[in-house]
C-alpha atoms as one frame of an Amber mdcrd trajectory, in Angstrom:
protein
-132.582 -21.705  11.253-129.695 -23.100  13.313-126.405 -23.450  11.501-124.421
 -26.463  11.832-121.941 -28.250   9.480-124.804 -30.857   8.744-127.440 -28.205
   8.317-125.454 -26.367   6.118-124.569 -29.496   3.929-128.141 -30.614   3.882
-129.377 -27.196   2.190-130.964 -27.347  -1.174-132.914 -24.669  -3.340-136.668
 -25.295  -3.156-138.203 -26.604  -6.463-138.744 -23.728  -8.985-136.442 -21.249
  -7.350-133.113 -19.958  -8.665-131.829 -18.027  -5.705-132.548 -18.091  -1.967
-131.282 -16.836   1.423-131.092 -18.804   4.792-130.254 -16.855   7.911-128.431
 -17.999  11.014-130.653 -17.943  14.170-127.468 -17.535  16.341-126.012 -14.562
  14.537-128.298 -12.102  13.019-127.212 -10.924   9.463-124.989 -14.049   8.774
-126.487 -16.609   6.169-126.071 -19.054   3.378-126.944 -17.824  -0.324-128.074
 -20.587  -2.365-127.816 -20.022  -6.161-127.787 -22.716  -8.859-125.473 -25.332
  -7.367-123.681 -22.940  -5.343-123.519 -22.100  -1.590-121.903 -18.871  -0.405
-121.552 -17.580   3.059-123.027 -13.981   3.100-123.164 -11.075   5.737-125.763
  -8.306   5.792-125.363  -4.948   7.700-126.073  -1.309   7.889-123.568   1.576
   7.962-125.550   4.633   8.462-127.939   4.834   5.873-126.071   2.211   3.628
-127.297  -1.365   3.352-124.278  -3.675   2.666-124.018  -7.273   1.531-121.075
  -9.230   1.203-119.796 -12.710   0.104-117.437 -14.422   2.612-116.707 -17.454
   0.002-117.965 -20.901  -1.073-119.202 -22.788   1.899-117.043 -25.973   0.919
-113.893 -23.893   1.061-114.628 -21.571   4.308-115.529 -23.475   7.289-118.565
 -22.399   9.536-116.467 -21.259  12.293-114.008 -19.154  10.234-117.257 -17.692
   8.405-118.587 -16.688  11.770-115.631 -15.088  13.057-114.922 -13.126   9.894
-118.697 -12.219  10.069-118.387 -10.739  13.634-115.511  -8.848  12.795-117.342
  -7.048   9.888-120.504  -6.451  12.238-118.075  -4.974  14.877-116.514  -2.702
  12.452-120.041  -1.784  11.407-121.167  -0.967  14.783-117.828   1.404  15.491
-118.778   3.439  12.344-116.144   1.933   9.665-117.602   0.526   6.374-115.737
  -2.784   5.867-116.693  -2.974   2.361-115.175   0.644   1.525-112.097  -0.191
   3.522-111.389  -3.413   1.350-112.312  -1.423  -1.633-109.403   0.983  -0.659
-107.084  -1.737   0.081-107.555  -3.145  -3.207-107.109   0.363  -5.049-103.826
   0.720  -3.150-102.871  -2.849  -4.200-103.566  -2.106  -7.855-101.829   1.272
  -7.424 -98.694  -0.653  -6.459 -98.781  -2.567  -9.718 -99.067   0.510 -11.492
 -96.120   2.553 -10.147 -93.868   4.650 -12.505 -91.044   1.474 -12.427 -93.502
  -0.854 -13.668 -95.092   1.303 -16.012 -91.692   2.170 -17.537 -90.896  -1.418
 -17.695 -94.102  -2.138 -19.823 -93.505   0.780 -22.050 -89.756  -0.199 -22.846
 -90.765  -3.763 -23.563 -93.462  -2.498 -26.051 -91.052  -0.040 -27.410 -88.157
  -2.496 -27.720 -88.509  -3.424 -31.459 -89.424   0.059 -32.573 -86.776   2.214
 -31.083 -83.105   2.461 -32.158 -80.698   0.651 -29.802 -79.086   3.817 -28.632
 -82.514   5.581 -28.298 -83.721   2.482 -26.315 -80.568   2.526 -24.064 -80.997
   6.292 -23.144 -84.954   5.826 -22.580 -84.035   3.208 -20.141 -81.534   5.290
 -18.403 -83.903   8.244 -18.164 -86.538   6.072 -16.423 -84.247   4.054 -14.123
 -81.641   6.699 -13.280 -82.568  10.133 -13.677 -86.416   9.612 -12.727 -85.391
   6.915  -9.917 -86.940   9.096  -7.302 -90.426   8.875  -8.899 -89.932   4.833
  -9.549 -92.144   3.746  -6.455 -94.849   6.499  -7.066 -98.316   5.274  -8.459
 -98.389   6.587 -12.095-101.478   8.420 -11.288-100.125  10.305  -8.351 -97.286
  11.959 -10.301 -98.369  15.537 -10.371 -96.995  18.329 -12.727 -94.976  19.788
  -9.639 -93.292  16.548  -9.037 -92.104  16.235 -12.749 -91.124  19.994 -12.488
 -89.171  19.412  -9.492 -87.409  16.379 -10.723 -86.428  18.167 -14.182 -84.781
  20.979 -12.339 -82.713  18.635 -10.341 -81.795  16.802 -13.212 -80.789  20.157
 -14.800 -78.335  21.029 -11.948 -76.735  17.240 -11.737 -76.904  16.503 -15.674
 -77.207  19.537 -17.862 -80.214  20.968 -19.322 -80.015  18.973 -22.470 -80.230
  15.680 -20.649 -83.055  17.358 -18.843 -84.712  18.227 -22.122 -84.293  14.201
 -23.240 -85.782  13.044 -20.128 -88.579  15.365 -20.384 -89.392  14.242 -23.668
 -89.169  10.514 -22.724 -91.200  10.861 -19.756 -94.153  12.792 -21.814 -93.915
   9.822 -24.277 -94.355   7.472 -21.558 -97.176   9.162 -20.106 -98.946   9.468
 -23.562 -98.586   5.905 -24.238 -99.946   4.944 -20.808-102.969   7.335 -21.373
-103.627   5.368 -24.537-103.384   1.976 -22.780-105.693   3.151 -19.951-103.112
   3.031 -17.103-103.590   7.008 -16.223-105.850   9.735 -17.229-103.515  12.752
 -17.594 -99.843  13.620 -18.572 -98.261  15.782 -15.823 -95.417  16.594 -18.138
 -97.638  18.809 -20.073 -96.985  22.510 -19.571 -93.968  21.958 -17.438 -91.124
  24.135 -18.602 -88.783  22.844 -21.210 -85.072  22.827 -19.352 -83.646  23.306
 -23.179 -85.660  26.574 -23.874 -83.199  29.368 -24.660 -80.295  26.995 -25.729
 -79.057  27.900 -29.242 -78.484  25.158 -31.741 -74.939  24.062 -31.648 -73.071
  25.508 -34.744 -69.651  24.405 -34.050 -67.713  23.393 -37.066 -63.925  22.564
 -36.611 -61.401  24.270 -38.635 -58.837  22.181 -40.540 -56.101  22.772 -38.061
 -58.650  21.515 -35.426 -59.446  18.507 -37.429 -55.847  17.905 -37.833 -55.318
  17.978 -33.904 -58.280  15.509 -33.311 -57.087  13.356 -36.136 -53.476  13.014
 -34.736 -54.495  12.731 -31.140 -56.645   9.636 -31.958 -54.874   6.339 -30.285
 -54.463   2.924 -31.775 -57.670   1.701 -30.195 -61.225   1.068 -30.799 -62.057
   4.645 -29.987 -59.373   6.345 -32.007 -60.678   4.191 -35.098 -64.270   5.224
 -34.591 -63.393   9.192 -34.263 -61.431   8.915 -37.526 -64.386   7.116 -39.220
 -66.777   9.714 -37.791 -64.446  12.549 -39.549 -64.401  10.656 -42.644 -68.225
   9.380 -43.162 -70.269  12.098 -41.077 -72.036   9.436 -39.415 -73.640   9.562
 -35.964 -71.492   7.975 -33.290 -73.953   5.568 -32.237 -73.898   4.110 -35.808
 -70.135   3.801 -36.025 -69.762   2.494 -32.537 -72.436  -0.151 -33.084 -70.981
  -1.010 -36.408 -71.278  -4.862 -37.223 -68.961  -6.854 -39.495 -71.864  -7.986
 -41.310 -72.761  -4.306 -42.439 -69.438  -4.009 -44.540 -69.443  -5.870 -47.796
 -67.277  -5.407 -50.718 -66.053  -1.835 -49.626 -69.592  -0.691 -48.887 -70.808
   0.077 -45.294 -74.552  -0.184 -44.829 -76.286   0.874 -41.846 -79.604  -0.717
 -41.510 -82.885   1.515 -40.926 -83.275   0.293 -37.326 -80.051   1.870 -36.468
 -80.422   5.190 -38.000 -82.419   7.986 -36.525 -84.928   8.436 -39.636 -85.040
   4.709 -39.923 -83.779   4.727 -43.550 -80.789   2.570 -44.448 -77.648   4.306
 -45.403 -75.274   2.733 -47.867 -71.667   4.654 -48.131 -68.951   3.457 -50.465
 -66.032   3.978 -48.233 -62.679   5.534 -49.316 -59.761   3.469 -48.945 -58.252
   5.327 -45.935 -61.691   4.455 -44.018 -61.337   0.589 -45.246 -57.502   0.749
 -43.821 -59.056   1.680 -40.501 -61.543  -1.134 -40.378 -58.809  -3.523 -41.581
 -56.740  -2.341 -38.510 -59.241  -3.338 -36.101 -59.007  -6.688 -34.229 -61.247
  -9.196 -36.164 -62.450 -10.803 -33.048 -64.925 -13.689 -32.695 -67.800 -11.295
 -32.355 -70.557  -9.348 -34.528 -69.662  -6.036 -33.457 -66.393  -4.243 -35.112
 -65.680  -2.082 -32.078 -66.492  -2.646 -27.991 -65.915  -5.283 -25.545 -68.040
  -7.929 -23.814 -69.890  -8.710 -26.731 -71.551  -5.512 -26.897 -70.996  -2.275
 -29.250 -68.760   0.621 -27.832 -69.760   2.400 -24.888 -66.842   3.989 -23.015
 -67.583   7.523 -24.938 -67.378  10.087 -21.949 -64.029   8.399 -20.682 -62.439
   7.781 -23.900 -63.287  11.388 -24.988 -61.858  12.904 -21.930 -58.533  10.988
 -22.755 -58.680  12.228 -26.422 -58.967  15.933 -25.279 -56.203  15.434 -22.826
 -53.808  14.253 -25.578 -54.824  17.058 -27.748 -54.105  19.571 -24.732 -50.683
  17.895 -24.380 -49.849  18.087 -27.923 -51.148  21.433 -28.758 -50.121  23.075
 -25.611 -53.957  24.204 -25.004 -57.305  22.461 -25.290 -59.482  23.016 -28.408
 -62.712  25.098 -27.944 -65.552  23.097 -26.277 -66.425  20.413 -29.205 -68.551
  17.151 -29.156 -68.349  14.296 -31.464 -71.538  15.362 -33.177 -69.684  18.620
 -34.186 -67.541  16.224 -36.594 -70.727  15.365 -38.538 -71.486  19.160 -38.795
 -67.939  19.755 -39.774 -68.025  16.810 -42.603 -71.350  18.376 -43.982 -69.968
  21.801 -44.062 -66.462  20.491 -45.516 -68.073  18.680 -48.530 -70.114  21.467
 -49.345 -67.053  23.766 -49.490 -65.282  21.185 -51.741 -68.148  21.507 -54.214
 -70.322  18.639 -53.666 -73.943  19.471 -54.773 -76.313  20.311 -51.537 -78.752
  17.456 -52.530 -75.931  14.969 -52.543 -74.299  16.060 -49.330 -77.438  15.853
 -47.540 -77.740  12.235 -48.915 -74.183  11.703 -47.444 -75.423  12.171 -44.049
 -78.744  10.230 -44.604 -80.964  13.378 -44.682 -83.778  12.380 -46.958 -84.894
  14.249 -50.013 -88.122  16.277 -49.625 -90.887  17.763 -51.720 -91.299  16.941
 -55.353 -87.848  15.682 -55.464 -88.606  12.831 -53.285 -91.800  12.000 -55.051
 -90.214  11.755 -58.572 -86.658  11.458 -58.088 -86.029   7.561 -57.209 -82.134
   7.950 -58.161 -79.976   6.841 -55.068 -76.977   8.894 -56.265 -74.542   6.220
 -55.066 -71.665   7.109 -57.429 -71.881  10.860 -56.639 -71.754   9.855 -52.629
 -68.924   7.604 -53.330 -66.924  10.701 -54.905 -68.039  12.981 -52.464 -66.324
  10.645 -49.760 -63.511  10.213 -51.730 -62.899  13.919 -52.045 -63.152  14.650
 -48.592 -61.021  11.854 -47.357 -58.339  13.181 -49.754 -58.773  16.661 -48.280
 -58.495  15.499 -44.705 -55.222  13.239 -45.590 -53.685  16.136 -47.364 -54.417
  18.289 -44.624 -53.107  15.966 -41.987 -50.099  15.262 -44.170 -49.486  18.729
 -45.188 -49.444  18.030 -48.837 -51.196  19.077 -51.969 -54.716  17.346 -52.720
 -54.878  14.518 -55.078 -58.338  14.973 -55.965 -59.285  18.459 -57.081 -62.273
  20.083 -55.725 -65.451  20.427 -57.526 -65.114  24.108 -57.490 -63.201  26.670
 -55.629 -64.085  27.014 -51.933
């Protein structure tokens, strides 16, 4: 039939039919498909041995002249050996790939994990994806190969150290495993890459009493100085004290909720008087965090640690052997053990959970024993700093 605006408008399905094609006399392969109450422009052409049929849209939304023009373009592509349907499928795939870039998937992953990761763990993961893996951000996730990951891990190792690269690798692997389960990719390219931390010996650094005195005395009257002294006295992790909230301190007891601890178990410590004095000396601002500025928890770790080490060097005439804030936790655990605190109680003080049969049958929290352990250790630290006799005797000879 001859297609005109009026002839198309007058088209109706013959009685008893559910589907029918009408073809344009002026442009072979260009037609209208009637199905139910709908009318849609269609084209039909051949590319090699393949027969193709495509819809060009609803006749009410696409004008006849526009539909003819698009049809001629498709036919011209087919005559020149290009498959228009295949090209559009590739374009759709490319558009979909843009939405599945590393950056977009990382944002979705972080959003999904926001309520399950500790604040510090979440912040590190966010930094790994947005900073350390920034060169991969615009790549479609299923185009990232093992060689891409391995090369990036080498660059991270050189620029930030092997430990940072190890953490970045672990987080990237977790992201890919999550994406596989979400149906966003089919493989984890991190698998079988070399672990940057392989061969690094676990840290065993324990500060001597003299080194502990040097660190204590070099602490300034500021947030970081108070944090370091509390780390010495409690054996907590730095994020647990750096992110301390006023609401977590009540009647001399500091309770770190499970969402802020590594093992997701709450830690309640009855603080010795010296620790309470340190907290009382902190400025009680109209904010929820004990330490830090701008409404958040303390975050200036690197700069503050460098400044602390500079003061130690100035006071001692030489720097301490390399140490980290986490070494204070190991020093605390070793120290209370030397003072005679039972191993099971000492482990509870640093929030290491009971294991084996004890975990099943022993539900006692040992709060009094933990309080005594912290009091014993704080007395040891102050006695050493002040060069005086201990007021509390060790439970047994060291």
